[in-house]
C-alpha positions in Angstrom: 16.8 -56.8 28.2 17.8 -53.1 28.7 15.8 -52.3 25.4 12.7 -54.1 26.7 12.8 -52.2 30.0 13.1 -48.8 28.2 10.1 -49.7 25.9 8.0 -50.7 28.9 8.9 -47.5 30.7 8.1 -45.4 27.7 4.8 -47.2 27.3 3.9 -46.5 30.9 4.8 -42.8 30.5 3.2 -42.2 27.1 0.6 -44.9 26.8 0.5 -47.6 24.2 -1.7 -45.7 21.7 0.7 -42.7 21.6 3.7 -45.0 21.1 1.9 -46.9 18.2 1.1 -43.5 16.6 4.7 -42.5 17.0 5.9 -45.7 15.3 3.5 -45.3 12.5 4.7 -41.7 11.9 8.3 -43.0 11.8 7.4 -45.7 9.3 5.7 -43.1 7.0 8.6 -40.8 7.2 11.0 -43.6 6.4 8.9 -44.7 3.4 8.7 -41.1 2.2 12.5 -40.8 2.3 12.9 -44.1 0.4 10.4 -42.9 -2.1 12.2 -39.7 -2.6 15.5 -41.5 -3.0 14.0 -43.8 -5.6 12.5 -40.8 -7.4 15.8 -39.0 -7.6 17.5 -42.1 -9.1 14.8 -42.3 -11.7 15.2 -38.7 -12.6 19.0 -38.9 -12.7 18.7 -41.8 -15.3 16.6 -39.7 -17.7 18.4 -38.2 -20.6 16.9 -35.0 -22.1 18.0 -34.0 -25.6 16.7 -31.0 -27.6 17.5 -31.2 -31.4 17.6 -27.9 -33.4 16.5 -28.3 -37.0 15.2 -25.7 -39.4 11.9 -24.4 -40.8 9.0 -26.8 -40.9 8.9 -26.7 -44.7 12.6 -27.6 -45.1 14.6 -30.7 -44.9 16.2 -30.4 -41.5 12.9 -30.5 -39.6 11.6 -33.9 -40.7 15.1 -35.5 -40.4 15.5 -34.1 -36.9 12.0 -35.3 -35.9 12.9 -38.8 -37.1 16.2 -38.7 -35.2 14.3 -37.8 -32.0 12.0 -40.8 -32.5 15.0 -43.1 -33.1 16.8 -41.9 -29.9 13.6 -42.3 -27.8 13.2 -45.9 -28.9 16.8 -47.0 -29.0 18.3 -45.4 -25.8 16.8 -46.3 -22.4 15.6 -43.3 -20.5 15.9 -41.0 -23.4 13.5 -38.0 -23.9 14.5 -36.4 -27.2 12.5 -33.8 -29.1 13.1 -31.8 -32.3 12.3 -28.1 -32.6 11.8 -25.8 -35.6 14.5 -23.1 -35.8 16.1 -20.6 -38.2 18.5 -23.3 -39.3 22.3 -23.3 -39.4 23.5 -20.0 -38.0 20.7 -19.9 -35.5 21.4 -23.5 -34.5 25.1 -22.7 -33.8 24.0 -19.9 -31.5 21.6 -22.2 -29.7 24.3 -24.8 -29.1 26.5 -22.0 -27.8 24.0 -20.8 -25.2 23.0 -24.3 -24.2 19.4 -24.1 -25.2 19.8 -27.2 -27.4 22.0 -30.3 -27.2 22.2 -31.4 -30.8 21.7 -29.4 -34.1 21.6 -30.0 -37.8 24.0 -27.5 -39.4 25.8 -27.0 -42.7 29.4 -28.1 -42.3 30.8 -24.9 -43.7 28.8 -22.8 -41.1 30.2 -25.2 -38.4 33.7 -24.6 -39.7 33.3 -20.8 -39.7 32.0 -20.9 -36.1 34.8 -23.1 -34.9 37.4 -20.8 -36.6 35.8 -17.4 -36.0 35.4 -16.8 -39.7 32.8 -15.2 -42.1 29.6 -14.5 -40.1 31.3 -15.7 -36.9 34.3 -13.4 -37.2 35.3 -12.3 -33.7 32.5 -14.7 -32.4 34.4 -18.0 -32.3 32.6 -21.0 -30.8 35.3 -23.4 -29.9 33.4 -26.1 -28.0 31.5 -27.6 -31.0 31.8 -31.4 -31.6 30.8 -33.3 -34.7 28.5 -36.4 -34.3 28.3 -37.2 -38.1 27.9 -35.7 -41.5 24.6 -36.6 -43.1 24.0 -35.7 -46.8 25.3 -33.3 -49.4 23.8 -29.9 -50.1 25.1 -29.0 -53.6 26.3 -25.6 -54.8 24.2 -25.2 -57.9 25.0 -22.4 -60.4 22.2 -21.7 -62.8 21.8 -19.4 -65.8 19.4 -19.3 -68.8 20.3 -21.4 -71.8 20.5 -18.3 -74.0 22.6 -16.2 -71.7 25.9 -17.1 -73.5 27.4 -18.1 -70.2 28.9 -21.6 -70.2 31.8 -21.4 -67.6 32.5 -19.4 -64.5 35.2 -17.6 -66.5 32.3 -16.0 -68.4 31.0 -14.2 -65.2 33.1 -11.0 -65.6 30.9 -8.0 -66.2 27.7 -10.0 -65.4 25.0 -9.6 -62.8 25.4 -12.5 -60.3 22.9 -13.4 -57.5 25.2 -14.7 -54.8 22.7 -15.5 -52.1 21.4 -13.4 -49.2 24.0 -11.1 -47.6 26.0 -12.9 -45.0 24.5 -16.3 -45.8 26.3 -19.6 -46.3 25.4 -19.5 -50.0 27.0 -16.1 -50.4 30.2 -17.5 -48.9 30.0 -20.5 -51.2 29.6 -18.2 -54.3 32.6 -16.0 -53.2 34.8 -19.0 -52.6 33.9 -20.7 -55.9 34.5 -17.6 -58.0 37.7 -16.9 -56.1 39.1 -20.3 -57.2 38.6 -19.0 -60.8 40.3 -15.7 -60.1 37.0 -13.7 -60.0 36.2 -11.3 -57.3 33.2 -9.2 -56.5 34.9 -6.2 -58.2 34.7 -8.2 -61.5 30.9 -8.7 -61.4 27.7 -6.8 -60.4 26.8 -8.5 -57.1 23.1 -9.1 -56.3 22.3 -10.3 -52.7 19.2 -12.3 -53.3 17.5 -15.3 -51.6 16.8 -18.4 -53.6 13.2 -17.3 -54.4 14.2 -13.7 -55.3 17.1 -15.0 -57.4 14.7 -17.4 -59.3 12.3 -14.5 -60.1 15.2 -12.2 -61.1 16.6 -14.8 -63.4 13.3 -15.5 -65.1 12.7 -11.7 -65.5 16.2 -11.2 -67.0 17.3 -9.0 -64.1 20.3 -11.2 -63.2 22.4 -13.4 -65.4 23.5 -16.2 -62.9 22.2 -17.4 -59.6 23.9 -19.5 -56.9 21.7 -21.9 -55.0 23.1 -24.2 -52.2 20.6 -27.0 -51.5 19.9 -30.6 -52.2 18.8 -31.2 -55.8 16.4 -31.0 -57.4 15.8 -27.6 -55.8 12.3 -26.0 -56.0 13.7 -22.6 -56.9 15.6 -23.9 -60.0 12.6 -26.2 -60.9 10.5 -23.1 -60.9 12.9 -21.3 -63.4 13.1 -24.5 -65.6 9.3 -24.7 -65.8 9.2 -21.4 -67.7 12.7 -20.9 -69.2 15.4 -23.2 -70.5 18.2 -23.3 -68.0 21.9 -24.3 -68.0 23.9 -25.4 -65.0 27.5 -24.1 -64.8 30.1 -26.7 -63.7 32.9 -26.5 -61.1 35.5 -28.6 -62.8 37.1 -31.4 -60.7 40.6 -29.8 -60.7 39.1 -26.6 -59.3 37.1 -28.6 -56.8 40.4 -30.2 -55.6 41.8 -26.7 -55.0 38.8 -25.7 -53.1 38.8 -28.8 -50.9 42.5 -28.2 -50.1 41.7 -24.7 -48.9 38.3 -25.3 -47.4 38.0 -28.8 -46.0 34.2 -28.7 -45.7 33.7 -29.1 -49.5 33.2 -32.4 -51.3 32.9 -33.2 -55.0 29.5 -33.8 -56.4 27.8 -34.5 -59.7 24.4 -33.2 -60.8 22.9 -35.9 -63.1 21.6 -35.0 -66.6 17.9 -34.5 -66.5 17.8 -33.2 -62.9 16.1 -30.1 -64.3 13.7 -30.1 -67.3 15.4 -29.2 -70.6 19.0 -29.7 -69.4 20.5 -33.1 -70.2 24.2 -32.8 -69.2 25.9 -34.2 -66.2 27.4 -31.3 -64.3 30.4 -31.5 -61.9 29.9 -29.5 -58.8 30.9 -29.1 -55.2 28.8 -29.7 -52.1 28.8 -28.9 -48.5 27.4 -31.4 -46.0 24.5 -31.2 -43.6 25.8 -32.5 -40.3 24.8 -33.3 -36.8 26.6 -31.2 -34.2 26.9 -31.3 -30.4 29.1 -29.5 -27.9 31.7 -30.8 -25.5 29.0 -30.9 -22.9 27.8 -34.2 -24.4 30.1 -36.9 -23.1 31.7 -39.5 -25.3 29.5 -42.3 -24.0 26.3 -40.5 -24.9 27.8 -39.3 -28.2 28.6 -42.9 -29.1 25.0 -44.0 -28.1 23.5 -41.3 -30.3 25.6 -42.2 -33.3 24.9 -45.9 -33.0 21.2 -45.4 -32.5 20.8 -43.2 -35.6 23.1 -45.1 -37.9 21.6 -48.5 -37.1 18.1 -47.2 -37.8 18.6 -45.4 -41.1 15.4 -46.7 -42.6 13.5 -44.3 -40.3 15.4 -41.3 -41.8 14.8 -42.7 -45.3 11.0 -42.7 -44.7 11.1 -39.2 -43.2 12.6 -37.5 -46.3 14.1 -38.4 -49.7 17.5 -37.1 -48.6 17.5 -39.9 -45.9 18.6 -42.3 -48.7 21.9 -40.3 -48.9 22.7 -40.8 -45.2 25.1 -43.7 -44.7 27.5 -44.9 -42.0 30.3 -45.1 -44.7 29.9 -41.4 -45.5 29.4 -40.2 -42.0 32.8 -38.6 -41.7 33.0 -37.1 -45.3 33.5 -33.4 -45.0 33.8 -33.5 -41.2 34.9 -29.9 -40.6 35.4 -29.9 -36.8 36.7 -32.1 -34.0 34.4 -35.1 -33.4 32.8 -36.4 -30.2 35.1 -39.2 -29.1 32.3 -41.8 -28.8 30.9 -41.0 -32.2 34.3 -41.1 -33.8 35.0 -44.5 -32.2 31.7 -45.9 -33.5 32.4 -44.8 -37.1 35.9 -46.1 -37.1 34.9 -49.6 -36.0 
């Protein structure tokens, strides 16, 4: 009754029309607040993930693009996108500064970053977390068939293209030769990219070239199209020594006939391309990401031929850093 008397009094003082207008304004304000609240909830549930890959002509870019598609379809509220980058070393730096959430990186580069070694000496990145290893990138050692070089022990006194200075390939070359007791002081070092090394080998300006990439590799195919080539093996016992010292290596075999004119199986070592996050990605989301990707592998297979090498069973091979807890739990099921 008290409420009715107050309303009647207010109506007499202000007039019915003014009161109705006031009520309408109150209702609009209430609806606006509810709408804003609903909008905030919707925004909070959205998950944004940027995936760093590599150059558009390489392998990482199509694989990363396929991963983004998978995440968008499989995880509610996901908004994932892949971006072209300078690949492994650049991707680590982008993870470090928070400009990306996931990145495809060679597992040796990830190891160096986590341990402050090689190109990350005094620049340790200690919050990296592994989601999964993906597929092998093989350390291929190529010479011309008529070079007289058949083993790594024959490298002494020769001109060896070890990769670009400070690159992952250059570190691979140094570590492989080290296992055979060969140092840079025993050879003439040539710091050349894959393309430069291929041209130098064809022209007779180097004797051996190291190439770390999935096979068959265009640079070596280019050489083999003009000159007969030979692949130099890393014997299994030497591979075991390397793996014991550098946990990111795995054993590999390059099948006979991979390159024209060379019909011998060749034992080798590989590093692994891997998917990396940081500790900013919680375990729940890490598990969702791993599950989404590894239950939709057919999409990766259609994106690039290396997709056929990506398996759930192999997703922890060569894992060189601490894993995201949710991803690790998924693969150990």
